[in-house]
N, C-alpha and C positions, 0 to 999 in steps of 0.2 A: 264189638258186643259188650254188654256191661260185664264186669269181672269184679273181683271180690271187692274191692273198694266202693265200688258204684253199688253194690246190692247191698253193703255195710251200711252206707249212707242212705238208701232205700230203706230197711230196716229202721233207722233211727228216726226217719222221718215219721214212717208208720206208726212207730211206738209214741211219738209225741203228738199226734195228730188224732188216733182215731182208737187207740185202747180203752176199754170200757165204754165206749159209746154202744148203745142197743141198735142193731142192724134193723131197718124199716124195710126194706127194699131192697133189690137188686134191677140193674137193667143191664141187658147183653145185647149190644148191636152188631159183634161179629162173634156169632157162636162158633167159628173155625177155630176161635182161641181156647174153647173149654175142651178138654180132654175127658172122656169118659163118664160127662155126664150132659143134660140138657140145663137151658136156661132155667125150665120151672123147678128142676133138682137141686140146682143152686139156691134159687130162691127159698125153696121148701128148707133146707138144709140150713141156711145162714138167718133166714126168719127169725127176730124174736132175742137171738144171739147175739155174744159180745165177742170180740177179740179180745183175749186175755192176755196173751204174751207172744213173743217171737222168737224165730231161732233162724239164724242165716248158716244154712250148709252149702259151702262153695259158691256157687252162681245162682242157689235157690233162697227162697225168703218161704217160710213158714211160718203161719199165722194159726194160734191155737183157738179152737171155739170151745174148750174143754172136753172132758171124757175121750181120751185120744183121738178127737177129730181135729184135724190140720187144714188148713186152705193153702196149696201150694202155688207160688209165682214164679215163672222165669220168664225173664226179660227179652229172649232172643237178641236182637242187635239194637231195638230202639225203646225199648220198653221204660217206663217211669210212671211215677205218682204223680197227682196233681192232689190238692185238697183245697175245700172251701167251708167256713163256717157255715154260711148261710147261703143255699142256692138261690142263684138270682135269674136263673133261666138261661144263662151263656152255659155252651160247654163247649169244650175245647175238642177240635175236628178231629183229633186222633184219639180221642176217648173211645175205649174197646167194650169196659167193661165199667158201670157206676154203681158203687156203692152208697146207699141213701140211709141217713141214722135219724133214729126218732127227735133227735134236738135239732134238726134242721141242716147239719152238716152234711158233706157229701165228700167221699174219696173217688177219684177217677184213676182206672188203671189206663196209661197211653199207651199206644204202639202204634207208631206209625206204618210200619212195614209187615207186621201182623205175621212176627215169626216167634211171640212170644207164647206161652200157655197158663192157663189157671186149671188146677185141677185139686180133687179132694186127696187128702194122705192119711196116711197112718203117724206115729209118734216119730220123732225124728232118727232114734237109731234103726227103727224098719223101713223109714225112706233112704236112709244113706244106704242099707244093703240091697234094696230094692233096687237103686239107681246103680250100685255099684262102685260107691263113691269112696274116693281115701278120704282118708283126714283132712280136715280143713288146716289151709296153708298157715293161719295163724294161730292154730291148736297143736300143732305137733312141736315137740321138744328136739332137740338136735340129735339125742341117741337114737328115736323113732327116726327122723330125717335121714340120719347117716345110714340105718339099716335099709331103708326105701331104695337109697342109691344102690344099695350092695346088691338089690334084687334085680336091677334094671341094666340094660346095656342100650348102646345108639347113642343117638345126641342128645344132647343136654336139653335143649330149647324143647325136643318133643315130650321129653320126659316131663319137664316143668308143665307142659300143657296137658298133661296124659290127666285125666279127670278120676279115673280109676287108682292113680298113683297119690297124688295130692290133687285137692279139689280147690277151685278158686282161681286159678291164675290162668291166663288167656294169652292170645298172640302179642297183645301190647305190653302187659306188664311182665311175661317172660322177657320181651325185648330190654326192659329197663333194668331187670334183675341181672340179666348175663352181659349189661354194660357195666354197670355197677362193679362185677363181681370180677370183668376184664377177661370173659371167658367168650370165645367163638361160639356162634348159635350150633355149630357141629362136632363142637367139643366132644368127643365122646364120656357118657358117664363113666364107664370101668376105668377111663384114663385118669379121672381127677384124683388129686392127691389130698392128703388131710388137710392142709393149709388151703387149699381151693375149695374144700368141702364146708368147712367153717366159715369162709369168706361167704362161698354161695348162700348158706342160711342164714347168715347175719344180714346180707343186703337183702335177701327174700324179705324178711321180716321186717325191715327198716323202709324198705319201699312199700310196702303195702302199708304199714301204719302211717308213714307221712302223706301217701295218697288217699287216704280215709280222714285224715284231719285235714286236708285241703279239698276235702268234699269232692273228691276224682275230678276235679276241674283242671284240665291241662295247663289254663291259662295260668293257674295259682301255683303250678309246683316249680321246684327250683329251678332257674335257668341253665343249670349246669347238669340237668336231666337229658337224655336222649328222647324222651317224650316229646319235648319241647322242639327238636328239631328232626323228627322222626318222617324223614321224606327221603329221597334218592338224590343223591348231590348235594344236600343241604350240608352246612359246614358242623363238623364234630365239635361238641360243647368242651369235650376233653382235650383236644391237639388240633394241630391245623389240618388235618385230614378230613375226608368227607363221608358222609353217610353212605352207604351201599345197601341195595334190598338183596336178598338172597330167599331162596326158596327151601323150606325145611319141611319134609313130611308132608307137602303139598300145600303148605301154608306161607305167607310170605311173612318175613321178619325183616329187619332193620338193624345194621351193626355198623361199627367203625373197625375196618381192616387194621389199624395201627394200634387203638387201643385194646382191641380183641383177636388176639393172634392166635 
């Protein structure tokens, strides 16, 4: 599922391609992806307007239409965008919603498995409150991070993935953060000492920032990252051991039992 680095790259792609372009039409081929509105309502709301700016809140992308009107995108497991400066009649097979602009350009919202959502939303602070989302993983400072840790108990992997505590981190990047922190996925939050907390915070930031820089492309990430070897019985990139699979809170994770005791 797209996580913070993926969605941040979607946001930057959106900004580069469609901000300031006047919307001419919207085509919805899969209404199940629209939440709380019909295709006609979406067209009426967007027609003649422009996307002014964007914000990312955890795994959500919000695009402003002005006057406290925002269009929210959630990408499910397989969501992404495509863009054409001129429509040539060809359309991606997985395009579920198409945004057509008056200058002839076209943005496609792609979603192969149709597990994403598009819906109208209020301002970002209101949206965060309604969704009960915690601070974005790249916006909180160490003091707040430490405070959040102090409020929780249980496995550190579950805590990192809890969007109500910290928003943006999912199954994949929690594994990488814990691998680089040398922490077992089931290490209990309440047992972390100060040194471990500081290292965890630093690795959380560096992993997410590097992944964004590398376009969240697994093949471009450093070879010594777990994500390049994230499969049961693969060789650990940090030692001579093997990668193990584990279930934490009903989610599958990967770790090295030698590097993460």
